[in-house]
C-alpha positions, -999 to 999 in steps of 0.1 A, spaced: 0 0 0 16 33 -10 19 63 13 -7 91 11 6 125 1 2 152 27 -10 187 18 18 208 32 -2 240 37 -26 221 59 2 208 81 15 244 86 -20 257 96 -31 230 120 -17 209 148 -28 184 173 -31 190 211 -21 165 237 -57 152 238 -58 146 201 -79 177 193 -72 198 162 -60 233 169 -58 263 146 -47 299 150 -72 328 151 -78 348 120 -65 383 117 -34 376 138 -8 393 115 -29 419 97 -30 455 111 -16 445 145 -6 481 152 -42 493 151 -56 467 175 -57 472 213 -34 452 236 -62 430 249 -72 419 214 -36 412 204 -32 390 236 -63 370 225 -47 362 192 -19 342 209 -44 315 219 -53 286 196 -88 276 188 -102 240 187 -117 229 154 -152 218 163 -168 214 129 -170 176 121 -169 182 83 -138 204 87 -120 179 109 -127 151 84 -114 173 56 -82 182 75 -77 145 83 -80 137 46 -55 164 36 -30 156 63 -34 120 74 0 119 93 -6 151 113 8 147 147 
């Protein structure tokens, strides 16, 4: 059985937590940072959990070896 190719952009955007959940960064993190308040910029440092089942399945298909 051949290996499945990994979509490299997906691997760069998502990662797995210790519990096996998929994590992603928040949008708007690098755009117009100088205009945003300090509180908002601090919130960008946290990662979000991917809750959508269809999106999780799609990410798993694109990056089957994501660890």
